[in-house]
Steps between C-alpha positions, in 0.01 A plus 500: 500500500194665617281352228626149597414548859161640403423211267615248759281657777199515255540123422534416867184704575311327218619157619366572850165621364465190298568282812853367401618533873757221465653685204488826692673348806788377278511801275875537512534151354241515230396868452753555207403175311370578154206270543357716792330759286351236265374306806329820630356587159359156459333511847357838449344398160359178658343691782346754269369225291339316793362824630336578162353147481359538862349843432346375181342209680367733783363745235266247343469680171414177302504528107438839315586663174813717489467863454676482163177339378272763611292654203527867582280581201198304650386711798312810416684683774814420674802714609775301362778727643372461856479121458856494394607734796364229734788283387748746640351416850523859608159457656667243736761736622225768544276242676227613261213256398397411161141469381430322173128566411294380220242264374554123460758384249700812436826370650504631856607164641752446225661839575494435874674156465757633288581778751507234767726279309744778412497615867614145608784514245611839645515329848183605652273267711150474332165349594234466228150414596138518373306739719233233579768254594676734747191629663339151535835369640509784767124459589552125544758546775393377851613737769718817515845322501411300172371812344804708600725222325306527180494875497886487528493258204346763280649812657880403526593467122645815342233480227146370539285454196121463560334392176125520406361713776135582389389175344316379820312680779640464855380539853600764730747262657676457172505871452650552839768236427604669164515830688730336750732381232499836324544692816790284625686549165395871473808718423734217597466226227312536171199317354410433136132435469281428204130578494215492242310762702557868539540612857160675506351155445693322793201553730338227290804279548499561886138585563434675820857489599592811708879483409457527121580878484803454731610187307487695163667802649806309616516283172502790274699744691828573282398201297564447118157438346498338154152485338463253210186524285401258224341179402620154643813375322401138621179542304687629182728197527207261535325661191831475304546132593136425399546688163820307435348164566197600283746584218683180544176300482391682194819438319480122598147473358606671174802260474275211566269594223 
């Protein structure tokens, strides 16, 4: 009897949470009907599906290769175990940042996008942005209120992924804006950041910016830093394609002869 009452109350609470107020108001008439749990299940599933679709749209990941296609043998240096640990999302619970550092084409963005995608599937809200896009967006805001709205845009998601910091040089204004984003999320919400520059070269990314030391200090505090070394995998793929086409042309010429 206790179990039935408990189950009945759980169903009624669930129906109220899902907004079936008419059903709740007439619970004595319909609460025991066998279709009620099925209705609640279907509504829950639909809401979860729509929530995931909305969060995927807001994340703006675009196309990327799945982590299953990552060639772990290609980089000269990569801590595979640490990368795999990122997908446990312990760093989100610890509000620890993740820094993926290395030269062009070694898979930093691919890893970051896969972490972002899996975070979405685990129910987190995610925002993915190129560093230049975010900083230019913030710098373009006209007035304090407009800037505050855009700062919230980047600071509210449970996970923020900032890609390709270090490929361009920025003004002091851009450095201050990045510091503001990092500082607002500091020890509250994590950031995954990819960069092609070691931190001791960030003074060339943000020349003459007074906040660079403080920015790096907050970014790396309790951060998981994954350093990847090696040659560009994109260049390898381009060379492989060129070699394959050359071999095809050679076979065609021999066949024609």
